[in-house]
C-alpha positions in Angstrom: -19.0 -38.6 -83.2 -15.4 -39.6 -82.2 -14.0 -36.5 -84.0 -16.4 -33.9 -82.3 -15.5 -35.3 -78.5 -12.1 -33.7 -78.5 -13.4 -30.6 -79.9 -16.0 -30.5 -77.2 -13.4 -31.2 -74.6 -11.4 -28.4 -76.0 -14.4 -26.0 -76.2 -15.2 -26.8 -72.6 -11.7 -26.0 -71.5 -11.7 -22.8 -73.2 -15.1 -21.8 -71.7 -14.1 -22.7 -68.4 -10.8 -20.7 -69.0 -12.6 -17.2 -69.2 -12.0 -15.2 -66.4 -14.3 -12.1 -65.3 -13.3 -9.7 -62.6 -16.0 -7.6 -61.3 -15.9 -4.9 -58.5 -18.8 -3.4 -56.7 -20.0 -1.4 -53.4 -23.2 -1.6 -51.5 -23.9 2.2 -51.7 -22.5 5.2 -53.4 -24.0 8.0 -51.2 -23.0 7.8 -47.9 -22.0 10.6 -45.0 -18.5 10.6 -43.3 -19.7 8.6 -40.4 -20.7 5.7 -42.5 -18.9 2.9 -44.2 -19.1 1.1 -47.5 -18.6 -2.7 -48.4 -16.3 -2.8 -51.2 -16.1 -6.3 -53.3 -14.0 -8.1 -55.8 -15.6 -11.0 -57.4 -13.7 -13.5 -59.8 -15.3 -16.2 -61.9 -13.6 -18.8 -63.7 -10.8 -18.9 -61.4 -9.2 -21.7 -59.3 -8.8 -19.8 -56.3 -9.4 -16.3 -54.4 -7.6 -13.3 -56.2 -4.6 -11.1 -55.0 -5.8 -7.4 -54.7 -3.6 -4.5 -54.2 -5.5 -1.8 -52.2 -2.3 0.3 -51.5 -3.6 2.9 -54.2 -7.0 3.8 -52.6 -6.0 7.1 -50.7 -9.6 8.6 -50.0 -10.7 5.5 -47.7 -9.4 3.7 -44.9 -9.6 0.1 -44.6 -11.6 -0.4 -41.4 -12.0 -4.4 -41.6 -11.5 -7.2 -44.0 -10.6 -8.9 -46.2 -13.5 -11.6 -45.7 -13.7 -14.5 -48.1 -16.7 -16.1 -49.7 -17.4 -18.6 -52.7 -20.3 -19.7 -54.3 -21.2 -22.4 -56.9 -23.8 -21.7 -60.0 -24.8 -24.3 -62.7 -25.5 -22.8 -66.3 -26.2 -25.0 -69.4 -24.8 -28.3 -67.6 -21.6 -25.9 -66.5 -20.6 -25.3 -62.9 -19.0 -22.0 -62.4 -17.4 -21.0 -59.1 -17.3 -17.2 -57.8 -14.4 -16.3 -55.4 -15.4 -13.0 -53.5 -13.4 -10.8 -51.3 -14.9 -7.9 -49.3 -13.6 -4.9 -47.3 -15.1 -2.2 -45.1 -13.9 1.2 -46.1 -14.4 4.2 -44.1 -14.3 7.6 -46.0 -11.2 10.0 -44.8 -13.0 13.3 -45.9 -16.3 14.2 -47.5 -16.9 15.3 -51.0 -16.6 13.2 -54.3 -14.3 10.5 -53.5 -12.8 7.8 -55.7 -11.8 4.0 -55.7 -9.4 4.1 -58.5 -8.5 1.3 -60.7 -7.1 -1.5 -59.0 -4.9 -4.5 -60.0 -6.1 -8.0 -59.4 -4.1 -10.9 -60.0 -5.8 -14.1 -61.0 -4.2 -17.5 -61.7 -0.8 -15.6 -62.6 -2.4 -13.0 -64.8 -3.2 -9.3 -63.9 -6.5 -7.6 -64.6 -7.6 -3.9 -64.3 -10.6 -2.9 -62.5 -12.9 -0.2 -63.5 -12.9 2.9 -61.0 -15.8 3.8 -58.8 -16.8 7.3 -57.3 -18.7 7.6 -54.1 -20.5 10.7 -52.8 -19.7 11.7 -49.4 -21.4 14.3 -47.2 -20.7 15.6 -43.9 -21.9 13.6 -40.9 -25.4 14.5 -39.6 -25.6 16.5 -36.4 -26.5 14.7 -33.1 -30.1 15.2 -31.6 -28.5 17.3 -28.9 -27.6 20.0 -31.6 -30.9 19.8 -33.6 -34.4 19.0 -32.7 -35.4 18.3 -36.4 -36.6 14.8 -37.3 -33.9 13.0 -38.5 -33.5 12.2 -42.3 -31.3 9.2 -42.1 -31.1 6.2 -39.7 -27.9 7.5 -38.4 -29.2 10.3 -36.8 -31.0 8.0 -34.4 -27.8 7.0 -32.7 -25.0 9.4 -31.4 -22.0 9.2 -29.0 -21.8 12.1 -26.4 -19.1 13.3 -24.0 -19.9 15.0 -20.6 -17.5 16.3 -18.0 -18.1 17.6 -14.5 -16.1 20.6 -15.1 -14.4 22.7 -18.1 -11.8 24.5 -15.7 -9.5 23.1 -13.1 -6.3 23.5 -11.3 -3.4 21.6 -12.2 -3.6 18.2 -10.6 -7.2 18.6 -10.0 -9.3 15.7 -10.9 -11.6 16.1 -13.9 -14.4 13.3 -14.7 -15.4 12.5 -18.0 -18.2 10.1 -19.2 -19.1 8.7 -22.5 -22.7 8.2 -23.3 -24.2 6.4 -26.3 -27.5 7.5 -27.2 -29.6 5.1 -29.7 -33.1 4.5 -31.1 -32.0 1.6 -33.2 -31.0 -2.0 -32.3 -27.3 -2.5 -32.0 -25.7 -5.8 -33.0 -22.1 -5.1 -32.5 -20.3 -2.5 -30.8 -16.6 -1.7 -30.2 -14.3 1.1 -29.1 -11.8 1.6 -31.9 -10.2 4.7 -30.3 -10.0 5.8 -26.5 -9.8 9.4 -25.8 -6.2 10.5 -25.7 -4.5 14.0 -24.8 -1.4 15.5 -24.1 -0.7 17.0 -20.6 -3.1 14.5 -18.5 -2.7 11.7 -16.2 -5.5 9.4 -17.0 -7.1 6.8 -14.5 -10.0 4.5 -15.7 -13.0 4.7 -13.2 -15.4 2.7 -15.2 -14.9 0.2 -18.3 -18.1 -1.8 -18.7 -17.5 -5.0 -20.6 -21.1 -4.9 -21.8 -23.0 -1.8 -22.0 -26.1 -1.6 -19.9 -28.9 0.5 -21.5 -31.6 2.5 -19.7 -34.3 4.7 -20.9 -33.9 8.6 -20.8 -35.2 11.5 -22.4 -33.2 14.0 -24.2 -35.0 17.1 -25.6 -38.3 15.5 -25.4 -37.1 12.5 -27.3 -36.7 9.3 -25.7 -33.5 7.3 -26.0 -31.8 4.2 -24.8 -28.5 5.5 -23.1 -25.5 3.2 -22.1 -22.2 4.5 -20.6 -19.3 3.3 -22.5 -16.9 4.6 -20.0 -15.7 7.0 -17.1 -12.2 8.2 -16.8 -10.6 10.8 -14.3 -8.2 13.2 -15.8 -5.4 14.8 -13.7 -3.8 17.7 -15.6 -0.1 18.0 -15.6 0.1 21.2 -17.6 -1.4 24.6 -17.3 -3.2 26.4 -20.1 -5.5 25.3 -22.8 -5.6 21.6 -23.0 -7.8 19.3 -25.4 -9.0 15.6 -24.8 -9.6 14.0 -28.2 -12.8 12.2 -29.2 -13.6 8.4 -28.3 -14.4 6.7 -31.5 -16.9 4.0 -31.9 -17.8 1.4 -34.4 -21.4 -0.3 -34.4 -23.5 -2.3 -36.6 -26.9 -1.1 -36.5 -30.5 -1.5 -38.0 -30.5 0.8 -41.4 -34.4 1.0 -41.0 -36.0 3.7 -38.6 -37.5 2.2 -35.4 -40.3 4.7 -36.1 -41.1 3.5 -39.7 -43.8 0.5 -39.8 -44.0 -1.8 -42.7 -46.7 -0.9 -45.4 -48.7 -2.9 -47.7 -46.7 -1.0 -50.6 -43.6 -2.8 -49.3 -45.3 -6.1 -50.3 -47.1 -4.5 -53.5 -44.3 -2.8 -55.1 -41.0 -3.9 -53.6 -39.2 -7.0 -52.1 -41.3 -8.4 -49.4 -38.4 -9.3 -47.4 -37.2 -5.7 -47.7 -39.5 -4.7 -44.9 -37.1 -6.5 -42.3 -34.3 -4.4 -41.0 -31.1 -4.3 -42.8 -28.0 -3.6 -41.2 -24.9 -1.3 -41.9 -21.5 -0.4 -40.2 -21.4 2.9 -38.8 -18.6 5.1 -37.2 -19.4 7.5 -34.3 -17.2 10.0 -32.7 -17.7 12.3 -29.7 -16.7 15.8 -29.6 -13.5 16.6 -28.3 -13.2 18.4 -25.0 -11.6 21.8 -24.4 -10.3 22.5 -21.0 -8.8 25.5 -19.1 -6.2 24.7 -16.4 -5.0 27.2 -14.0 -1.9 27.0 -11.8 -2.2 26.4 -7.9 -2.2 29.9 -6.1 0.8 31.3 -4.5 -0.7 32.8 -1.4 -0.3 30.4 1.6 1.6 27.8 -0.4 3.8 25.6 2.1 7.5 25.3 1.5 7.3 21.4 1.4 4.5 21.3 -1.0 4.7 18.0 -3.1 2.2 18.4 -6.0 -0.6 16.8 -4.0 -4.2 17.9 -5.0 -7.3 16.8 -3.3 -8.4 15.8 0.3 -6.1 13.6 2.1 -5.0 12.0 5.8 -1.6 10.8 6.8 -0.8 8.1 9.5 2.2 5.8 10.3 2.4 2.4 11.9 4.9 0.1 13.1 4.2 -3.6 13.5 5.8 -3.9 17.1 6.5 -1.2 19.8 8.9 -3.3 21.3 11.7 -5.2 19.7 15.3 -6.6 20.5 18.6 -5.2 19.1 19.1 -6.5 15.6 15.6 -7.7 14.9 13.7 -6.4 11.9 10.5 -4.5 12.1 8.1 -3.0 9.5 7.4 0.6 9.4 4.3 1.6 7.3 3.1 4.9 5.9 -0.5 5.3 4.8 -2.1 7.9 2.7 -5.7 8.3 2.5 -8.1 10.6 0.5 -9.3 11.5 -3.0 -7.3 13.1 -5.6 -3.9 12.7 -7.5 -2.8 9.6 -5.4 -0.6 8.1 -8.0 1.3 11.2 -8.6 2.3 11.8 -4.9 5.7 10.6 -3.5 6.3 11.2 0.5 9.7 12.3 1.9 11.9 9.8 3.6 11.0 9.3 7.1 13.3 11.0 9.6 14.6 7.8 11.4 16.5 8.2 14.6 20.3 7.6 14.9 21.1 4.0 15.6 18.4 2.7 13.2 19.2 1.2 9.7 17.0 1.2 6.8 17.3 -2.0 4.6 14.5 -2.0 2.0 12.0 0.5 0.9 9.2 -1.5 -1.0 7.3 0.0 -3.9 4.2 1.6 -2.8 0.8 -0.2 -3.0 -2.6 1.4 -4.1 -6.1 0.1 -3.2 -8.8 2.1 -4.9 -12.2 2.3 -4.0 -14.0 1.2 -7.0 -17.5 2.2 -5.8 -16.7 5.9 -6.1 -16.5 8.2 -8.8 -13.7 10.1 -7.3 -10.1 8.6 -7.4 -10.2 7.5 -3.8 -8.3 4.9 -2.0 -5.3 4.3 0.3 -1.7 4.3 -1.0 0.8 2.5 1.2 4.6 2.4 1.6 6.7 0.1 3.8 10.3 0.4 5.3 12.2 -2.7 6.8 14.0 -1.0 9.9 16.4 -2.6 12.2 17.6 -1.1 15.5 21.4 -1.5 16.3 21.5 -0.6 19.9 19.2 -0.6 23.0 16.8 2.3 24.3 13.9 4.1 23.7 13.6 5.4 20.1 11.2 7.9 18.7 10.2 8.1 15.2 9.0 11.7 14.6 5.9 12.8 12.8 5.7 12.9 9.1 3.4 15.6 7.3 2.2 16.3 3.8 1.1 19.5 2.3 -1.5 19.8 -0.3 -4.2 21.9 -2.1 -7.8 21.1 -1.4 -9.5 22.3 -4.6 -13.0 22.2 -2.8 -12.1 24.8 -0.3 -9.8 26.4 -2.6 -7.1 26.5 0.4 -3.7 24.9 1.3 -3.8 22.2 3.9 -1.1 20.2 5.9 -1.9 16.5 7.2 0.5 15.2 10.1 0.9 11.6 11.4 1.6 10.9 15.4 5.2 10.1 16.4 5.9 6.5 17.3 7.6 5.0 20.2 10.1 2.0 19.7 11.2 0.2 23.0 14.3 -1.5 22.0 15.8 -4.4 24.4 19.3 -5.8 24.5 18.2 -9.5 24.1 19.9 -12.6 25.1 23.2 -13.9 23.5 24.6 -12.5 20.4 22.1 -11.5 17.4 23.2 -11.4 13.9 22.3 -8.5 11.9 23.6 -6.8 8.5 26.4 -5.2 10.1 27.9 -8.7 11.3 27.8 -10.3 15.0 28.8 -8.6 17.6 28.6 -8.8 21.6 26.9 -6.1 23.5 27.4 -5.8 27.2 25.8 -3.3 29.6 26.5 -2.5 33.3 23.6 -2.5 35.9 25.0 0.9 36.7 26.9 3.5 35.0 28.2 5.2 38.4 30.0 3.5 40.9 30.4 4.9 44.5 33.8 5.1 46.2 34.2 3.6 49.4 35.4 5.8 52.0 35.6 3.8 55.3 38.8 1.9 55.8 39.3 -1.8 54.7 40.2 -4.4 57.1 42.4 -7.2 55.9 42.7 -10.5 57.9 46.5 -12.2 57.8 46.9 -15.5 56.3 48.2 -18.4 58.6 50.9 -21.1 57.4 48.4 -23.7 58.1 45.8 -22.3 55.5 48.1 -22.3 52.6 47.9 -25.9 51.5 44.1 -25.7 51.6 44.1 -22.3 49.9 46.1 -23.9 47.0 43.9 -26.5 46.4 40.8 -24.5 46.4 42.4 -22.2 43.7 43.4 -25.1 41.5 39.9 -26.7 41.5 38.6 -23.4 40.6 41.0 -22.7 37.9 40.3 -25.9 36.4 36.9 -25.3 36.2 37.3 -21.9 34.7 39.3 -23.6 31.7 37.3 -27.0 31.3 33.7 -25.9 31.9 33.5 -23.0 29.3 35.1 -25.3 26.5 32.8 -28.0 27.4 29.5 -25.8 26.9 31.3 -24.3 23.7 31.7 -27.6 22.4 28.2 -28.7 23.2 26.7 -25.6 22.0 28.7 -25.1 18.9 28.1 -28.8 17.9 24.2 -28.2 18.4 24.3 -25.1 16.3 26.7 -26.5 13.5 24.0 -29.2 13.1 21.3 -26.6 13.1 23.1 -24.5 10.5 23.7 -27.5 8.3 20.2 -28.4 8.5 19.0 -25.1 7.7 21.6 -24.9 4.9 20.2 -27.9 3.2 16.7 -27.1 3.5 17.6 -23.3 2.0 19.0 -25.3 -1.1 16.5 -27.5 -1.5 13.7 -24.7 -1.3 15.4 -22.6 -3.4 16.0 -25.4 -6.4 12.2 -26.4 -6.0 11.2 -22.6 -6.6 13.5 -22.0 -9.4 12.3 -25.2 -11.3 8.7 -23.7 -11.1 9.6 -20.6 -13.2 8.2 -20.9 -16.6 7.4 -17.5 -17.5 10.1 -15.3 -19.4 9.1 -12.3 -17.5 9.0 -13.8 -13.8 11.9 -11.8 -12.7 10.3 -11.1 -9.1 10.5 -14.8 -8.2 14.2 -15.2 -9.3 15.1 -12.2 -7.2 13.1 -13.4 -4.2 14.6 -16.8 -4.4 18.0 -15.4 -3.9 17.3 -13.2 -1.2 15.4 -16.0 0.6 18.3 -18.5 0.3 20.7 -15.8 1.9 18.3 -14.9 4.7 17.9 -18.6 5.5 21.7 -19.3 5.6 22.2 -16.3 8.0 19.0 -16.7 10.2 17.5 -13.2 8.8 14.0 -12.3 7.7 14.3 -12.2 3.8 12.2 -8.9 3.9 15.3 -7.3 5.2 17.6 -8.1 2.4 18.2 -6.2 -0.7 20.9 -6.3 -3.4 23.3 -4.4 -1.5 22.8 -6.1 1.8 23.2 -9.5 0.1 26.5 -8.2 -1.5 27.6 -7.0 2.0 26.9 -10.3 3.7 28.6 -12.4 1.2 31.8 -10.3 1.2 34.9 -12.0 2.3 32.8 -15.2 3.1 32.3 -16.6 -0.4 34.7 -16.1 -4.0 34.4 -12.5 -5.4 33.7 -13.7 -8.7 30.8 -15.6 -7.7 29.4 -12.8 -5.5 29.7 -10.4 -8.4 27.8 -12.9 -10.7 25.1 -13.0 -8.1 24.9 -9.4 -8.1 24.8 -9.1 -11.6 21.6 -11.4 -11.7 19.9 -9.4 -9.0 20.5 -6.4 -11.3 19.3 -8.2 -14.3 16.3 -9.1 -12.3 15.6 -5.5 -11.3 16.0 -4.4 -14.9 13.4 -7.0 -15.9 10.8 -6.1 -13.5 10.8 -2.2 -14.0 12.5 -2.0 -17.4 11.5 -4.7 -19.4 12.7 -3.5 -22.8 16.4 -3.4 -21.3 16.4 -7.0 -20.1 19.1 -9.0 -21.9 18.0 -12.6 -20.4 14.6 -14.2 -19.8 13.8 -15.1 -16.3 13.9 -18.8 -17.1 17.6 -18.5 -18.3 18.4 -16.3 -15.1 16.9 -19.2 -12.8 19.1 -21.8 -14.4 22.1 -19.6 -13.9 21.2 -19.1 -10.2 20.6 -22.8 -9.4 24.1 -23.4 -10.5 25.6 -20.5 -8.4 23.6 -21.7 -5.2 24.7 -25.2 -5.5 28.5 -24.0 -5.5 27.8 -21.6 -2.8 27.1 -24.5 -0.5 30.8 -25.6 -0.6 31.7 -22.3 0.5 29.2 -21.3 3.0 
């Protein structure tokens, strides 16, 4: 009995060491829009196998691998099975092959048997055929619709993608959005969860849901193609029109009457479009690629302002069309008005309309340098209206800006200066004779005393006023300076995002603006450099300019940024602290 025990252990170990590798698929006949589930199962192993799928050329891997394990007891022995499974999509129709695969189990290689799959063409959609479908996949299809097949360059083309189904859907995902060369694309609707409604298609009822709506703006003429949308879905494999019968219980598995699921691939038809150039007859000279229907307006936040005070000039373009492709010409500001900043245009879209409709805004920070009445002339935009098939021009109204001298000395980007103005530009010449009274000797001592007293007042009083005023202004500047530094350091410490370049740039301009008593909106990189020239060390000024340049690259060209916003924030903090000693 003791001799048999070791033999039993050896035999048991040998039995458990037997490894089997089995490959299988859930179906061998499919159409090109369907998927198959490919499994590799290993028994007698200590873990999951390693499978090389690179040799599979006829199928694309759509999902996986997913892992599962199971335990079985046979003759008082526990057997563990490890399974890997993938979803495979056929790349073409015909007789396709899953070749022999190399499977590595516990350090050893095993070769599997090949499997052949018969793939037929995808079934026609119900819109193309009125015949009763022969497979479950014909009860579901994806359809694209467009409001026009011909359009002018720049004219909006609206495309919607609709899902028609007569079967239940457990899972739905868009694997490929429609693409095309020669279009500017804007998303109009992108529902998170499709909402189905009942619709009749050629006498057949379907549940229909919109999977998205886009606006296309052609940028090229000729024949253009919009690629299909591709959708993956898990659907019921049993027809909704089929009811279970008694034979299902009598001859088959009684549980087979319940719907089984399968993973399918749906693809819309590509859309062919013909794009025409805009007509030459009547085309304005200043045409700027605008196509649609628009109205142009200009505004100024204050019609009365003092010299060297910043105001905001706004341009608004309202309408429907290729708004994101439109750029306006620079406003013709009058002489004596400086432009310090042109902000990036903002666009507010009306999301409740299918047309690409909204308002595009441009803002300019301007500063008058002298007093008087300024007229900002009208602006205009030439555009083509495809609905009326004609050229149009929209114009804004001219604006009046009354600039007053103001009191005292005003600081501006160009430096401080005094401005004086006479009450009258023309003085009349006196033609009548002037009478002089002779000075008597007894009047001389009194006259000398008064001249001395008045002279003393002229020398003493202005100095006293300047001392008092200067001391007050000095204390005010010091308080403002400390506040600016404290606020800047606090904002820089809050920067935790590596791409928050906007905050870094705004902190620098806000600090300089606070130091000089200017609106921060009136400052850009060039004006900051101009203000600090001759006041701070050239090396520090250059370093600060390099940081602002890096922030601009990080905001508008992220791939070119060398340093993160967090690193730049630390450098800016050190520079601002050192600048306090010089400013």
